N, C-alpha and C positions, 0 to 999 in steps of 0.2 A: 067512366071506372078509372080510378086514382091510377096514376103512374107508378110502375115498382120501382122505388130508387134504392133498394138494398144493393149492396156491393155484389150480388148474383149478378145483377144486371150489365156488370162491367165489360163483358162479352159484346153489347152491341153499343160500346163507345165508338167504334167505327167498323165499316164493311169487311176490309182486307187489311193485312199488314202491308200489302206490298201496292200502295195506292198514295197518291199525292196528300190525300186527306191525311193518311195516317203520317206521314213526314211533318206534314204542318202542325199535327197534334203534339210530334216530338219536340218542335222548338218550343211551343206553349208550356209541356211539362218541363222542360228543361229552365225555363225563366220561373216556375212555379217552384221548383227545386232550388234555386238559387235565394227565394223569397225564405224559403225554410230553413236556409242555413243563416241567413241574415238574421231571422228572427231568434235563433240560438246564439248567434255572436252577442246579439243584445241581451239576452238573459243571460249569458255567461259574465259579461262587461257589469251590467249591474249586481250582480250578486258577488261577485270578486270585490268590487268598488265598496258594496254595503259591509260585507264580511270583514274588510280589512279597516275600515272607520269603527265598526260596534264591537267588533271582539279583539282589539289593538290592547296588547298588553296583557291578554287574559290567559293563563298557560292551562288550554284545552288540551295539550299534547302530553299531559304529566300521567303517569303510572300510578298514581297516589290519588287520594281525594284533594279536590280544591274547595276550599269554603270560602269561595268569592260572593259575596252576596249580589254580584252582576250579574252572576250566570242565570240565577233565578229572576231577575228583574228582566233580563233579556228575552227569556224562555216565556216569561207571562205575558209579557207585550207582545209577543210574538204570537202566542197562543190567543190572546184578546183580539189582534189584528186578523189573523185566522177567521176567529169566529165572525168578525165584523164584516170579511170580505162573503163569508157564507151567507149572512143575514141579505146584505145588500143584493147579492146575486140569487139568492136562495136556491144555492149550488147544493147538490147532492154529495155524499160521502161515496167514493168509487176510486179503485184503484184502476190502472192500466188496462188489466185483462177485461174488467167490466167495462170500460170505455170501448174498448175494441169489439166485443160482442155487439153494444150498441150501435156501432159503426157497421157492422157486418149486417144488422137488420136495417138499418137507415141508409147508409150510405153516404151520409154527410155528417159532420161536425157542426153544431152551430156556433156562430161567432159569439154569443153570450158566454157559452161555455170556454171556449178557448181562451178569451179575456181573463176570465176568471180564475183559470187554471193558471193561466202565466201570472196574473199578481199574487195568486193563493200558494204556487208552486215557491215562487221568488221567497215569499214571506218566510213559509217554512224553511226551507234550505236557509236562509238569512240568519234566522235564529236559532239554528243548530239541529233543528231535526233530522234523525237518522237516514235521510231518505236521500234518492239519486235524483237528476234534473230530467231523466227521459220521458217520465211519466206525463208531467204538466207539458212537456216540448212537445209532446206524440199529439196531445189534443189541440194545443194552441198552433201549431205549424198546420194541421190539418183544418180547422177551422179556418185558417187563412187560405189554404186552398181551397175549400167549400166557399167561401167570400167571393174569391176571385174570379170563378167558373159562374156562380149564378150571376154576379154582376155584369158578366159580359153574355150573359144569357144561354149558357151552354145546355146542353139536354142532360137528363139525371146522370146515365153512365158517365158522360164525362166529367160531371160535378164528382163523383165517386172517384174517379180516375186523378183528379186534380188535387183532391184530397190526399190521395196515397203518394201521389207525386211531390206533395210539399212535406209531407213525412218523411219519403224517402231522400228528400233533399237535407233533413235536418239529420237523419241518422248516418247518411254517406258523410257526413261532417262529423259527426260525434263518433262514428267507429272506424274513421279513414280509410273507408271501403266504398265504392259504387254498389257492392254487391250486398252490403250487411242488412239493409233496410228490406231489399228485396228477399234475401232469405229468411228473414223473421215474420215477413208476411206469408210467404210460400209454407212454412213449417207451421206456423201458428194456426192456418186456415185448411190445412193440406186434408184434414178428413172431411172437412166440409165442400169441399171441391170449388171453393170461390175464385181462386186466385188461377188466371189464364195466362197466356202468352202477350195479351193486348194490354194487360197489367203489368206483367214482370217487366216487358222491354223498356216501356215508358218510365217505370220504377228507377231501373237501372240507370237512364240516361238524365233523370233527375238528381239522383245520388250523387251523380259523377259531377255534373254541374256544382250539387251543393260541397261536395268534396274540394273541387277544385276552389272555389270562391273560400272555403275555409282553410284551404292550406296554403293560399296565397297571402291571407290576412293574418293567421295566428298559427299555422304550423299544425302537428299533428295533438289531439286531445289525449290520446293512449298513451304515446310512444314514450319510454321513460317513466313511467307511471310508479314503476316500484325498483328498489336496489336490492337485488340480492347478493349473498354470498357467491363466490365461482362453482359452477356446476360441474363436477368431474366427469360428465357423459352420461350418456344413455344406456343402460344394463338390461338386458332380456328378461332379468327377474322384476324390473318394474312393473311389466306388462301385469306379473301375478299380483304384486302389491295393489296396482291399480284398481282390481277387482274388488278388494275389501274397502278400497278407500272411497271408490265410486257409490258402493252400498252405504258406506257411514254417511257420506256426504247426501245422498237421496232421502235416506232416514231423518238426516237431520234437517233437509228440506220439507218432508212430511210433516216434522214437528212444528214447522213454521208456517204451514199451510192451517193445521189443526189449531194452532193458538191465534193466528189471524180469526178465524172464523168462530171462534170460541169469543175474542176480544170483542169483535164486532156484534156478537148476540150480548154481551154485556152492556155495552154503549149505545144498541141501539135505542131503547128508549127516550135518550137525550139528543136523538139527531134531529129532532125539530126545534131544539133549544141552543142554536151554534155557539152564542156567547159564551154561555155557561161552560158547554162542551170544550169551546179552547181555551178557556180559563181552565180546567182541568186539564187539558192536555199540557200546558205550558208550565202548571205546578208540577206536573208527572217528569216531564222533561227537564225540569230547571233541577227537580232533585237528582234524577237519575246523572245530570250534567256534572253536579258538586261531587257525588259519590263516586261515580265513574265517568271520568271527563272522556276517554276513547270511545263511549258509546255516541257520542255526537256525532254530525254532521255525516255523510255517505258512507264513510270508511275507508278511502285510499289513503289519504296522508296517517289516519290512524293506524292502518295495519302497517303501515312503513316504521311508525314507532316500535310497534311489536317485533316487527322484522330486524329492527337496529339494535334490540335487546332478548332477541328470542332465547339466548341461554340463561339470561337472568330473571326473568319474568316467572312468578311461580305457577305451578300447574293448576293449583286451586284459581287464581286470579283469570288464567287463560279460560278455565271452564265458566265461570261466573260472566266474565265478557261474553263468551257466546251465547249463554241462557239471557243475559241481561240485554244484550243487541236484538235478539229474536222478541223479548217481551215488548223493547221500547219501541222497534218499529212497528210491529202491530198494533201497539197502543197508539202511537203517534197515526197510523192511518184512521183505526176506528174514534179519533178525538176530532178528525178533521184537516189534518196537516195533509199538503198533496206532495207526492214524490213518488219516485219509482223504487223499485227493489233490486232492481242488478246489480249495482255497486255495493249496497249493504250485504247483499249475498257473498261479494268476493271478500268483505271484511269476516263475515260468519265462516264461512269456509276457509279462510285464509287463518284464523284465529284456531279453529279446531285441527287444522292441518299443522300449525306450529304446536300443539297438545300432542297429538300423534307423534309427531316426529319425535318430541321430549319423552314420549314413552317408550318409543320403537327407534331409538338412534340409528340403526342400522339402516333404515328407509332414508334415503335422501331426503334433505328439508322440502328441495323446489317439486320434487315427486309427490309430498306430502301435501303439498299448498296447493297445487294445480289439479290434482286428482279430487282432493274433497272439494274444491270450488266448484269444478265441472260438476260435481254429483249434486251441491247443493243449488247451484244456479239453473241446471237442466230440469230441476224438481219445480221451480218456481216459472221459469219462462222454458216453454217447449220449443226449443229451438235450438236444437244438438249441434246443426252444421255451422249457424251462425256464431254459437257460442264458443265453437272449437277456433274460429277465425280470431274472435275478441280475444279468448285466452291465450292464442297463440303469438297475437301481437304483444300481451303484457307481459310474457312469460318467454321462456327459451323454447324455440320450436322444435327442437329436437325431441321435446316431449309429447309432441303430437300423437304418437301410437298408445302411450299409456293415457293421456287424454282422453282418447276416443273411444279405449276401454270404459274408463271412467265415467263418462259421458251415457255410453250405452246401458250401463249398469245403473247408473243414477235415473235415466229416463224410466229403464223397466220397473223397477221397485216402486218409482211415484206415479206411474202411470195412470193410475185408478182414483188420482187425487187431482184437484184443480183449485185454483186459488178464485176464481169468481164468487162471490156471496151471494145466496139467494135469500132477500128479505122476508121475514116471517110473515109478513103482510100479504107478500105474493105466494106464499107456501100455502096460508090460509084461503086465497082465493080459487087455488087450485083445485 
C-alpha cells in the first residue's frame, strides 16, 4: 500500500514532543529555515540588481502616462521569457492558494516546480508584473525543504515538515516575525485540521532562524515601508468607521476574486501555448505600464507616490487605478506571470482608502488606509491574525482595534468566496 504523503500525516513526524528525537528534529528544521531565508535573500538581491539595470531612468513613478517605448519592449521581452520558462519546464499556471492546496494533498513540493517558479517569478517581477514575491518564494523554498529531507532519506511526514520549515524560514524573514509563517499555515488550514503542535513548534523555530539570518544580513523588509502624515490619535468613532471600511474592502476583494476566475476562464484555452500567452501578457502589461505606470510592480513604492500626493490626485484617477490594478493583476496571473497577491492587495486597498478619505475627509487618512487594506487583504488571504500582525508593522499600532474590526467584517463578507481556480477540464470529469 502506498504511503500517505499528504500534510495530514505530519502528526507522525515524531512520537512525542518531549523526546530527544524531537529536539534533534528542531535543530534540523532550524537549519532548513536558514536555507529558506537565504533563498529569499538571493531572490531579492537578483530582483533589485536586475530592476536597477533594466528600469534605470524610466519614470515609472509618474501620475501621468509615460509613452516610453522601452516600457513596452521590457514587458514584451519579460512576457516572452515567462512563456519560454513555462515551455521548458512544462509549468502550469497556478497562484499561491492553488499550490498550497496541492501541497496539502501531496505533502511536498517538487524540485522542478520550485526552480521553475523561482526563475519565472524573478522574470515576472523584474519586467514589472504587478505581483509580489511571496508566491514563487513559498514554492521554491518549500521545494528546497522537500529536496533536503528526501536526500537525507527522511520519512514522508518529516519531508512535509521540512518543506513547511523552509517556507517558515522565508516567511520569518519576509514578515520580520517568527510567528508569521506559522500563523498563516494555521489559519489557512484551520478548517481542514491539518496543522498540529508537531508542525507549529518546528515552524516557529525555523521562522526564528530565518528571521535572525535575514535581520543580521539585511534588516527588516517591512519596517518603514510607508511614510504617512502625522496621525492625530485613535478615536472611539474610528471603530464605527472600521465596520463600513472593512465591508468596502471585503467587497473589493470579492470583485478581485470574481475577476480572477473570469480572466482565467478567458485565457484557459491558450494555457497550452505558453509563448503566445506570455507575449499577450507582455503586450497588455506594456500598454498598461505606459498609460498607468503606477499599476506596474507589486505596489508598495507606487502607493507611497499616491500618499505623497494624496490631496492632488484626482478622484477619477484613484478609481481608475483601483480598477486597473485588479484587472492587471488578474490578467498577469492568467497569462503566466508568477507572483503573489498580498502586496498588490495593499496597493488596491490603500488607493481605495485614499479615495474614501477624499470623499469623506472627516475620517482620518490612516484609518481609511488600514481598514480598507485589511478588508481587501483578508478576502484574498484568509489569515486575519497574520495580516493584523503585518499591517500593524507597516502602519501605526494604535489602529489595531479598528483594523481588527475591519478584518472581521472583510472576512465575514467574503467568507463564501475563494481564490483557487477549478479548471473546466476537471469540472467536466467530475
